[in-house]
C-alpha positions, 0 to 999 in steps of 0.5 A: 465536882469532886463529889460527882467524880467520886460518885462515878468511880463508886458507880463504876466499881459497883458495876464492875463488881456486879459484872464479876459476880455475874461472871462467877455465877455463870461460870459456876452454873456452867460447871454444874451443868457440865459436871451433871452431864458428865455424871449422867454420861458415865452413869449411863455407861456403867448401867449399859455395861452392867446390863451387857454383863448381867443380861446373859445371867438374866436370860438364864434365870427362867431357863434353869429355874423352870420345870424341864417340861415347861422350858421353851414356852413363850409365856415365861420370858424373865420369871419362870412360871413353874419354879423348879431346881430339877436342872441343878439336881440333874447337873450335880448328879452328872458332875459328881457321878464319877467322884463325889468330891470332884468339886473339892478336888478341883478347888484344891488342885487349883489352889495348890497350883496357884500357890506354886505358881505364885511362889516361883513367879515371885522369885523369878520376878525378883531376880529379873528386877533386882539381881544383876547377872549376865544375860538378864535382858535375854532371859526377860525377853524369853519370858515375854516371848513365852507369853506371846507365843501360844502354848499350842506351839510348844505342846508337842515338845512338852508332850514328848518330854513328859511321855519319855521323861528322864534326867540325864539318863538317870531313870533309864539307868536305874529302871531300864526305861524312861518314865511316862508322866502323861496322865499323872498329876505330877506333870502339871506340878512340874509345869508350874514349878519350872515356870510353864504353867497357865499364864505363868510368864504373865505372873513373872512379868507382873512381879518383875514390874512390881519389884522394879517400883520398890525403892532400893533404900529398903534393901540397903536398910536391910543389908545395914541391919545384917540381912543377907540376900535370902533374908532380905527377900523373905523378910523385907521384899515379899511382905511389901509385895502383898498386893502383887502376891494376892493379885497373881494368886487370884488370877492363878487360882481362877485360870487353873480352876477353869483350865481345859488345855493343860489338864486335857493333854497331860492329865485327862483322867484327873478329877478336874471339874472343867474336864468333866463339864466339857466331857459330860455335856457334849452333843452326843450325850443328849440321849444319856442325859435324857434317859437319866432325867426320865428314869432317875428324876421323873422328867417325862418330857426332855427336849433340847431346851431341857438339855440346855437348861441342865448344861447351863445349871452345870455351868452355874455350879462350876462358876459358883466357887468363883462367884463366892470368891469374888464377892468375898475379896472383890474390894481388896482385890481391886485395891491390890490390883491398882497397887500392883499396877504394871509400872517401870 
């Protein structure tokens, strides 16, 4: 009797273990299926987004790398039937006809303004994050308001201020008249120095949020070691803000390089590739580009499709430095962008 009872217990235990094993296998199978479907979904999403982003560039390929007199024919959809770089030659000649070094000057201008904006924004963000003074909340609210209000709302006042520039009447007392800073590069540098450059309120906000997230123990340790306020900022806080600095520097460089708003109103005659690109390829310039292609580059047939091809080639020349910059720093930039996340 006892043996039969033990056999039944052993059999039930085996069945229970078998059932548990089957449940575990079923759970693992379901988990694998769910994970596979999730991976397929996200892979399809990434492929779809990549196609949406790359599709315009894929459509440009047969347009800009084809013979100008063959553009518009339906037999070349994705691959140019007669490969040629004539559109790039014409576009480059048009962009550099006034100034051979315009691309280099545009890059240098964007870099200098980006450095100024980064330096000033870092100091402003640190002050708003770690320095206690009266009216700090009001000033931070003004920074947010500056970001929300479109720049067109302050354009007239800024333009008039730079048109009749003076500091407490000093210049008028010395020279007898106020200074006209319109169409001078110093205007754009002054905007960056005083925090009104391209998207500069956003940069101040990024730095402020980043410095808020840094532990106060770092500053306390620096004070114990004998560091003053400025030494703590330059020797301790700035080195720890490298992710935010690189993020803001890249954003400032890209946005200033492609800016047409501030450069158009305050320095329209400056050597800025974005302004030249916008001015050169207007609709009323078709006849000029056509005659140039005919007499200088031996393009006998020049249509509106050809004009679009030259315009798109000029746009690719304009974007080339940004694409090179992206491929060089894209991995580090993504890591820094995550590290400089808006927190606090």
